[in-house]
C-alpha positions as a Python dict, from the first residue, in 0.01 Angstrom:
ca = {
    (1, 'M'): (0, 0, 0),
    (2, 'R'): (149, 334, -107),
    (3, 'P'): (111, 650, 104),
    (4, 'I'): (-164, 886, -5),
    (5, 'A'): (83, 1174, -47),
    (6, 'T'): (253, 996, -337),
    (7, 'T'): (-60, 864, -508),
    (8, 'R'): (-284, 1169, -488),
    (9, 'M'): (-270, 1439, -754),
    (10, 'A'): (-343, 1809, -719),
    (11, 'A'): (-445, 1984, -1042),
    (12, 'G'): (-325, 1682, -1241),
    (13, 'I'): (32, 1714, -1105),
    (14, 'P'): (180, 1462, -858),
    (15, 'T'): (209, 1619, -513),
    (16, 'G'): (584, 1558, -488),
    (17, 'R'): (649, 1743, -812),
    (18, 'L'): (413, 2021, -706),
    (19, 'A'): (601, 2057, -375),
    (20, 'I'): (937, 2091, -552),
    (21, 'W'): (798, 2356, -787),
    (22, 'W'): (647, 2537, -488),
    (23, 'V'): (990, 2554, -320),
    (24, 'V'): (1159, 2673, -640),
    (25, 'A'): (895, 2943, -692),
    (26, 'S'): (921, 3064, -333),
    (27, 'E'): (1301, 3091, -361),
    (28, 'I'): (1264, 3294, -680),
    (29, 'V'): (1021, 3529, -508),
    (30, 'I'): (1239, 3572, -198),
    (31, 'F'): (1568, 3633, -376),
    (32, 'G'): (1399, 3835, -650),
    (33, 'G'): (1259, 4062, -380),
    (34, 'L'): (1603, 4101, -224),
    (35, 'L'): (1756, 4184, -561),
    (36, 'V'): (1485, 4435, -649),
    (37, 'S'): (1513, 4606, -309),
    (38, 'Y'): (1891, 4634, -354),
    (39, 'I'): (1849, 4786, -701),
    (40, 'M'): (1583, 5028, -577),
    (41, 'H'): (1810, 5135, -291),
    (42, 'R'): (2102, 5192, -527),
    (43, 'L'): (1885, 5396, -765),
    (44, 'A'): (1740, 5606, -482),
    (45, 'K'): (2077, 5681, -318),
    (46, 'P'): (2353, 5710, -582),
    (47, 'E'): (2593, 5865, -328),
    (48, 'W'): (2603, 5532, -145),
    (49, 'G'): (2839, 5384, -406),
    (50, 'D'): (3070, 5688, -390),
    (51, 'H'): (3097, 5653, -12),
    (52, 'A'): (3179, 5282, -44),
    (53, 'A'): (3445, 5350, -310),
    (54, 'K'): (3621, 5604, -89),
    (55, 'H'): (3623, 5380, 220),
    (56, 'Q'): (3713, 5049, 58),
    (57, 'R'): (4068, 5027, 191),
    (58, 'L'): (4136, 4738, 424),
    (59, 'D'): (4407, 4745, 687),
    (60, 'W'): (4711, 4538, 586),
    (61, 'R'): (4692, 4338, 911),
    (62, 'L'): (4337, 4231, 832),
    (63, 'Q'): (4443, 4128, 481),
    (64, 'H'): (4710, 3899, 625),
    (65, 'I'): (4468, 3752, 880),
    (66, 'R'): (4216, 3679, 603),
    (67, 'A'): (4488, 3522, 386),
    (68, 'A'): (4610, 3309, 677),
    (69, 'D'): (4254, 3189, 739),
    (70, 'L'): (4218, 3085, 375),
    (71, 'E'): (4560, 2924, 341),
    (72, 'P'): (4464, 2575, 463),
    (73, 'F'): (4170, 2564, 222),
    (74, 'C'): (4320, 2688, -103),
    (75, 'G'): (4698, 2686, -52),
    (76, 'V'): (4740, 3061, -100),
    (77, 'G'): (4969, 3235, 144),
    (78, 'P'): (4965, 3597, 261),
    (79, 'Q'): (5175, 3705, -39),
    (80, 'G'): (4930, 3550, -285),
    (81, 'R'): (5173, 3285, -410),
    (82, 'G'): (5007, 2954, -486),
    (83, 'Q'): (5256, 2743, -292),
    (84, 'R'): (5132, 2442, -99),
}
């Protein structure tokens, strides 16, 4: 005997397939909304990008800490040489 969730159909589509499409559609709506809100914010406040461009510098100590954190994963040292 098969479970009712796999044998029943909603609108002529198997419920499992309908559930997958529901998840895909909800992800598109969520991330589409995030993308649209980001674009609307950038269009409404063009000075935001200028401020970010002026303050983009990262302290050299933080750059070395970030490189040291990544070294075990990708084999790149603080100087950017690909030595393992």
